[in-house]
VOGU-3710 file (C-alpha; in Angstrom, 3 decimals, decimal comma):
1> mglqfnlsdl> 72,921/88,490/101,128  75,020/88,405/97,858  75,037/90,446/94,728  75,182/89,200/91,121  76,922/91,682/88,916  78,980/92,005/85,816  82,447/93,244/86,612  83,044/94,884/83,256  79,893/96,952/83,683  80,905/98,027/87,162
11> kellrnfytl> 84,395/98,904/85,987  83,201/100,971/83,134  81,109/103,071/85,540  84,135/103,621/87,827  86,409/104,255/85,137  84,100/106,907/83,618  83,728/108,581/86,987  87,586/108,588/87,392  88,019/109,994/83,850  85,849/113,021/84,892
21> tkirtvifdd> 87,088/113,558/88,513  90,312/111,692/88,935  88,919/110,393/92,146  89,101/106,750/93,296  85,848/104,914/93,695  84,939/101,591/95,170  81,731/99,459/95,112  81,036/97,255/98,114  78,267/94,726/98,850  76,107/94,921/101,888
31> sfhelaaypt> 78,807/92,898/103,907  81,546/95,386/102,975  83,185/92,960/100,490  84,888/95,032/97,633  83,205/94,115/94,339  85,067/96,684/92,138  87,457/99,485/92,340  89,148/102,006/90,073  91,853/102,634/90,177  92,542/99,199/91,959
41> rhssychlir> 95,351/100,717/93,938  94,867/103,371/96,728  96,532/106,604/96,533  100,149/106,847/97,491  99,105/108,434/100,870  96,662/105,736/101,649  98,988/102,872/100,427  101,736/104,322/102,965  99,147/104,179/105,771  97,899/100,770/104,748
51> sdpraeakci> 101,628/99,393/104,872  101,010/99,050/108,876  98,346/96,258/109,577  97,145/98,125/112,550  96,727/101,392/110,451  94,980/99,447/107,693  92,577/97,840/110,221  91,761/101,314/111,482  91,104/102,407/107,783  88,743/99,348/107,292
61> kcdqaacirc> 86,959/100,033/110,434  86,454/103,634/109,534  84,973/102,761/106,101  82,663/100,154/107,606  81,440/102,555/110,200  80,615/104,971/107,427  78,719/102,290/105,557  76,694/101,462/108,563  75,727/104,997/109,202  74,846/105,365/105,480
71> kneqnlytyq> 72,696/102,210/105,726  70,997/103,291/109,026  70,095/106,756/107,648  69,354/105,501/104,131  71,152/108,454/102,730  74,654/109,385/101,351  77,090/110,299/104,066  80,225/112,604/103,673  82,912/112,283/106,438  86,470/112,869/107,184
81> chagltetvv> 88,451/109,612/107,926  90,913/109,118/110,652  93,809/110,102/108,379  92,161/113,403/107,454  90,755/112,531/104,174  87,212/113,406/102,864  85,318/110,426/101,661  81,525/110,012/100,690  79,518/106,716/100,916  76,470/106,424/98,634
91> pikadnlvig> 73,896/103,662/99,298  72,682/101,302/96,444  69,256/100,545/97,194  66,559/97,993/96,190  63,327/99,556/97,178  64,046/100,503/100,694  66,649/97,963/101,319  70,408/98,932/101,226  72,164/96,141/99,097  75,509/97,786/98,571
101> yimfgqvlqt> 77,725/101,068/98,715  79,587/103,241/96,411  82,545/104,957/98,241  84,738/107,771/96,606  87,095/110,231/97,848  90,539/110,290/99,545  90,585/113,898/98,933  91,182/117,074/100,929  88,309/119,405/101,720  90,685/122,139/103,213
111> edrerlwsei> 93,354/124,179/101,558  95,116/124,571/105,024  97,097/121,305/104,713  99,624/122,150/107,295  97,004/122,716/109,866  95,189/119,584/109,305  98,416/117,620/109,083  99,403/118,875/112,550  96,153/117,481/113,874  96,066/114,018/112,456
121> skelsafnld> 99,999/113,448/112,509  99,769/112,956/116,232  97,591/109,947/115,966  99,208/108,467/112,860  102,721/108,752/114,531  101,417/105,728/116,726  101,781/103,458/113,824  105,031/102,165/112,178  105,037/104,579/109,301  107,667/106,730/107,592
131> mnelrkaflr> 106,127/110,082/108,810  108,277/112,155/106,383  107,189/110,220/103,387  103,607/110,200/104,702  103,672/114,117/105,089  104,958/114,615/101,516  102,181/112,404/100,288  99,510/114,122/102,348  100,637/117,506/101,127  100,195/116,507/97,508
141> kkyiskeiid> 96,584/115,390/98,041  94,089/116,975/95,904  91,915/119,771/97,365  88,283/119,692/96,294  85,653/122,172/97,657  82,568/121,066/99,558  80,364/122,345/96,715  82,150/120,031/94,304  82,243/117,056/96,511  78,407/117,540/97,054
151> ayaktmemsa> 77,935/117,728/93,090  79,986/114,504/92,865  77,914/112,819/95,597  74,567/113,653/93,871  75,941/112,389/90,627  77,043/109,055/92,172  73,743/108,764/94,000  72,097/108,898/90,518  74,615/106,275/89,388  73,748/104,027/92,282
161> sylylsrkli> 70,089/104,107/91,430  71,150/103,374/87,800  73,171/100,293/88,822  70,087/98,517/90,237  67,444/99,850/87,920  69,451/98,743/84,905  70,135/95,353/86,576  73,700/95,654/86,629  73,579/94,713/90,273  70,988/92,083/91,245
171> lkkdalaqki> 70,472/90,332/94,576  71,628/86,699/94,602  68,750/84,810/95,994  70,533/81,385/95,827  72,448/80,395/99,147  74,340/77,701/97,367  75,539/80,219/94,700  77,132/82,319/97,473  78,705/79,156/99,141  80,296/78,383/95,743
181> ddyiavhike> 81,551/81,935/95,168  82,990/81,868/98,782  84,584/78,633/98,073  86,239/79,779/94,850  87,658/82,961/96,634  89,182/80,894/99,384  90,622/78,098/96,984  91,516/80,332/94,204  95,090/78,839/94,061  93,622/75,424/93,754
191> dlsvpvlckh> 91,945/73,087/91,298  88,475/74,649/90,692  87,334/72,255/87,810  83,816/71,351/87,347  84,269/67,935/88,640  85,959/69,164/91,913  83,222/71,673/92,578  80,441/69,200/91,762  81,972/66,595/94,218  82,521/69,199/96,941
201> fgiskshlyk> 78,818/70,429/96,877  77,281/67,325/95,877  75,578/68,555/92,650  75,487/67,610/89,045  77,267/69,388/86,292  74,033/70,535/84,745  72,953/71,939/88,146  76,297/73,784/88,463  76,062/75,194/85,002  72,564/76,529/85,496
211> lsqqsfgmgi> 73,237/77,959/88,775  76,239/79,801/87,637  74,390/81,266/84,685  71,433/82,374/87,006  73,634/83,732/89,803  76,831/85,018/88,168  75,546/85,869/84,648  77,999/83,549/83,024  79,369/79,925/82,915  81,144/78,650/85,843
221> aehirstrih> 84,600/78,559/84,010  84,060/82,074/82,926  83,320/83,141/86,354  86,285/81,506/87,975  88,484/83,011/85,189  87,086/86,433/85,903  87,715/86,106/89,720  91,327/84,881/88,978  91,987/87,874/86,557  90,290/90,231/89,053
231> lakqllgdtd> 92,673/89,131/91,780  95,692/89,292/89,598  95,072/92,885/88,638  94,884/93,575/92,396  98,121/91,851/92,968  99,708/93,687/89,775  98,772/96,970/91,295  99,362/96,599/94,876  102,469/94,356/95,169  105,917/94,123/93,428
241> apiyeiaeqv> 105,574/90,374/93,367  106,977/88,793/90,073  104,282/88,109/87,535  105,020/84,306/87,604  104,289/84,282/91,310  101,058/86,200/90,754  100,066/83,713/88,226  100,505/81,036/90,781  98,772/82,965/93,492  95,691/83,148/91,257
251> gisdynyftk> 95,691/79,480/90,329  97,252/79,608/86,815  100,680/78,074/87,188  101,478/78,308/83,480  103,014/81,718/83,004  102,499/81,650/79,175  98,830/80,661/79,483  98,368/83,202/82,309  99,719/85,970/80,103  97,501/84,980/77,235
261> vfkretgvlp> 94,338/84,802/79,441  95,081/88,183/81,114  95,580/89,788/77,708  92,240/88,444/76,347  90,268/89,436/79,588  91,848/93,022/79,951  93,193/93,905/76,517  96,624/94,384/77,679  99,706/92,175/79,004  100,376/91,898/82,721
271> ttyrkesalr> 103,627/93,944/82,427  101,713/96,671/80,630  99,016/96,736/83,259  101,473/97,041/86,073  103,161/100,067/84,434  99,941/101,796/83,742  98,854/101,109/87,459  102,211/102,456/88,678  101,806/105,568/86,429  98,182/106,142/87,879
281> yrmt> 99,757/105,681/91,356  102,315/108,415/90,835  99,903/110,641/89,616  97,588/110,462/92,769
//
């Protein structure tokens, strides 16, 4: 099952939530694929943990297990992850069907940081991590009381209902649209022109245009451009790769054109976006 969504609408919701709470939020579809996140980069603590692929795999497994429980119980679920942080998963429902998830957290629900650190550091020490830096980042984590977390959870639960009722998230019925979307994600660095897509999927241009509008809410070129810029923003926030390399990784080899498109889509230059992302990273 896929979801049709307007990325700017989702970002606005998450950005507003962050403005009020300073808590990172992520929206997943029912297959645990990330649709949107704000901020795009994890907190410094989580970023350090995910620097080890084995630890990152455990984080992903922990998130997915929480989503599965949320789906089975059809109710929001607050839990402590393997790294000691409190997170909440809220189901996005279409009638009685869970079609996605909103996850927020990466906060501490205890003021006794030292005690909790002594408990979780034993497990984390099994990974290839700088434990001194990790401890410093952990001790800087934000404390939020259970009452406040519960209040945020209820607010996000209402937001989840709003996403579907306002049709900002819509079930994608067309399997071909999902295949095209998957193909774009896998071949993002390659030529994704209309002729290439039509030839690969054996469809006419008019069919592709109509399918894109119905399934993605925009033209196919706009959808591809949006996908590329979304990936570029993730790479700018999560890596130190030169901007010209990021442009190539997202399939826009012309640096000047990439800069122009990025600014048109986001309102800021790639260099500015990276600086702002780094600033948010230092503040978390």
